[in-house]
C-alpha positions, 0 to 999 in steps of 0.5 A, a space after each residue: 500500500 505504501 509503495 502505491 502511495 509513494 508512486 502516486 505522490 511522485 506522479 503528483 510532484 512530477 505533473 506539478 513541475 510540468 505545469 510550472 514549466 508550461 506556465 514559464 513557457 507561456 509567460 515568456 512567449 514574447 521574451 526577447 532578452 536573456 536573463 543577463 539583459 543581452 538580446 536573445 530569445 527565451 529558450 523553451 523548457 521541456 520536461 521528460 519523465 522516467 521511472 525512478 529506481 530505488 537507489 541501493 536496493 537489490 530488486 531495483 523496482 520502480 518506485 515512482 516518477 523522475 523528471 528532468 527539465 531540458 532546454 529546447 535548443 534545437 528549435 529555431 527562434 521565430 523571426 519577426 520584422 520589427 525595425 523599430 524594436 530595441 532588440 532588432 538586428 541590423 536587418 530589422 528582425 527580432 528573434 522571439 521564442 518559438 513557443 506555440 501557445 496552443 500547444 502549451 495549453 494542450 500540454 497543460 490540459 494533459 498535465 492537469 488530467 494526469 494530476 487528477 488521475 494520480 489524485 484518484 489513484 491516491 484516494 482509491 489506495 487510501 480507501 483500500 487501506 481503510 477497508 483493509 483495517 476495517 476488515 482486520 478489526 
């Protein structure tokens, strides 16, 4: 029972991090400067999931979800002709992040559904534990 709770909890944490990453992408959809103030588009963040193995255990069975945040450096920036913009290059083009807001919203909906599924699994595990205790007593 406790392993199921641990797995659901790690899934909740991973999906919350995914929502935070998506929110950061949407918030920076028009960011044309790096953190140090130099011109350069924001790089979209991606999150990947994998099974989290028990470190140091002999059976090495998965006990949850591990996530890793990566920067999408392979997608080229979106170039828009805006000669009056302070971050425009010599040809008048500004480099914006290549973030599709519709795709990010769909990813957010999917993350929300996965979060709800983990909550439902956690609740069912709690109910099963309560029923088991009731039968034993």
